[in-house]
C-alpha positions in Angstrom: 126.6 103.1 -2.2 124.7 100.0 -1.1 120.9 100.3 -1.6 119.0 99.6 1.5 117.1 96.4 1.8 114.7 94.9 4.3 113.5 91.4 5.3 109.7 91.4 4.4 107.6 88.7 5.6 104.2 89.9 3.5 102.6 92.7 1.8 98.6 92.6 1.7 95.8 94.9 1.5 93.0 94.9 4.4 91.6 97.2 6.6 93.0 98.6 9.7 91.6 96.7 12.6 93.2 98.2 16.0 93.3 101.9 17.4 92.4 105.0 16.3 92.4 104.4 12.5 90.1 100.9 13.0 87.8 100.7 9.5 90.5 102.1 7.3 91.7 100.6 4.4 95.5 100.1 4.3 98.2 98.3 2.6 100.3 96.3 5.3 103.8 96.1 5.1 105.1 93.3 7.6 108.9 92.9 8.3 110.4 90.0 9.5 112.1 89.5 12.9 111.4 90.1 16.6 113.7 89.6 19.6 110.8 90.4 22.1 109.2 87.2 21.5 106.1 87.7 23.5 103.7 84.6 24.5 100.8 86.6 23.4 101.9 87.4 19.9 99.2 87.0 17.4 101.9 87.1 14.6 104.8 84.9 15.6 105.2 83.7 12.2 106.9 87.1 11.3 109.7 86.3 13.9 111.7 84.5 11.3 111.9 84.0 7.5 110.6 86.5 4.9 112.2 87.9 1.7 115.0 90.4 1.2 113.5 93.3 -0.8 115.1 96.6 -1.8 113.2 99.7 -2.4 112.1 99.0 -5.7 110.7 95.4 -5.0 108.9 97.1 -2.0 107.2 99.8 -3.9 106.2 97.2 -6.9 104.6 95.0 -4.3 102.7 98.1 -2.7 101.8 99.2 -6.3 99.5 96.2 -6.9 96.9 97.9 -4.4 94.8 101.0 -4.9 95.9 102.4 -1.6 98.2 105.2 -0.7 98.5 104.3 3.0 100.9 102.1 4.4 100.9 100.5 7.5 104.5 99.4 8.4 104.5 96.5 11.1 105.9 93.2 11.9 107.9 91.3 13.7 109.3 94.6 14.9 110.1 97.0 12.1 112.6 99.0 14.2 114.9 96.0 14.1 115.6 96.8 10.3 116.5 100.3 8.8 113.3 101.7 9.7 114.3 105.7 8.8 115.4 104.5 5.1 112.2 102.4 4.9 109.8 105.5 5.9 112.0 107.9 3.6 111.3 105.5 0.7 107.7 105.3 1.3 107.2 108.8 1.7 109.1 109.9 -1.6 107.0 107.6 -3.4 103.8 109.4 -2.1 102.5 107.1 0.6 101.0 107.8 4.0 103.0 106.1 6.4 101.6 104.5 9.6 104.1 102.8 11.9 103.2 100.1 14.7 106.3 99.4 16.7 106.8 97.9 20.5 109.0 101.2 21.0 112.0 99.1 22.3 114.5 100.8 20.0 114.7 104.6 19.8 115.0 105.6 16.2 114.2 108.4 13.7 110.7 107.8 12.9 109.9 111.6 12.2 108.7 111.5 8.7 106.0 108.9 9.6 102.4 110.3 9.5 101.4 108.2 12.5 102.8 106.2 15.2 101.7 103.4 17.3 103.9 102.3 20.0 102.7 99.3 22.0 104.8 98.5 24.9 105.9 95.0 25.7 108.7 93.7 28.0 110.5 97.1 27.8 110.2 100.4 25.9 112.3 103.6 25.1 110.7 106.7 26.8 111.8 108.6 23.8 109.6 106.5 21.4 107.0 106.8 23.7 107.2 110.7 23.7 107.1 110.4 19.8 103.8 108.1 19.5 100.2 109.5 18.4 99.1 106.5 20.4 100.4 104.1 23.2 98.3 100.7 22.8 98.3 98.7 25.6 97.5 94.8 25.4 95.6 94.1 28.6 94.4 90.7 30.2 93.5 89.7 33.7 97.2 89.2 34.2 98.4 92.5 33.3 99.9 94.5 36.3 97.4 97.4 36.6 100.2 99.5 38.0 101.9 99.1 34.6 99.1 100.4 32.8 99.0 103.7 35.1 102.3 104.4 34.4 101.7 105.6 30.8 99.1 107.9 31.9 101.8 110.3 32.2 102.6 110.4 28.3 99.1 111.4 27.2 98.7 115.0 25.9 97.5 116.7 23.0 99.3 114.4 20.5 99.3 111.1 22.6 96.5 109.3 23.8 96.3 105.9 25.4 94.4 102.9 24.1 93.5 99.8 25.7 93.6 96.4 23.6 91.8 93.2 25.3 94.3 90.3 24.8 93.0 88.0 22.1 89.3 90.0 22.4 88.8 87.5 25.3 85.6 88.8 27.1 87.2 88.9 30.6 89.9 90.8 28.8 87.3 93.2 27.3 85.2 93.8 30.6 88.6 94.7 32.3 89.5 97.1 29.4 85.9 99.0 29.6 86.2 99.1 33.4 89.5 100.6 32.9 88.5 103.0 30.4 85.4 104.0 32.4 87.9 104.9 35.3 90.4 106.9 33.0 87.8 108.5 30.3 90.8 109.9 28.5 91.8 106.5 27.3 90.1 104.5 24.4 89.3 100.7 24.0 90.4 99.1 20.9 89.1 95.6 20.1 90.7 93.9 17.3 88.1 94.7 14.6 89.9 92.3 11.9 89.1 89.3 14.3 85.7 89.9 14.8 84.7 90.0 11.3 87.0 87.3 10.2 89.7 89.0 7.7 93.4 89.2 7.9 
């Protein structure tokens, strides 16, 4: 039986800069590849390239750091064998957080925390699995698009509005939207404000 492997763009240790766990140390496992190709993406370098790594190689890479929380990000993780990766990390004793655009429905039931950030299209099934739905917002955003995600808020799932590129006009819009919809939260990109990766 062939051992699973993943195309990994980078593994690095930093501080979570977005969403509910902003400020928390984590090891980031960034997978390569994303067919969505959004213009405003701030990790376009992860669209291609990367190194093929098997389970042992991934775990060796992660073991270089003292943290037992891993954030799987991309690129788009669900374009690879995500269930096998989550299982590998859980068996090794890691707390697993996932960041995905939610376009592809897959088994993420073993992940401890799921952030779905919808872009051009998203799976309704993935939205229902999310702990947070993180929407990137700019002054060009169709506000009706934001409102449709209100229906997915519940005791598990919370809506976060993230100003595109931390631009002030986008921050102002998000603040206004959150004040008008108090169950939502503002998520600025903390790592960019404090100039870390």
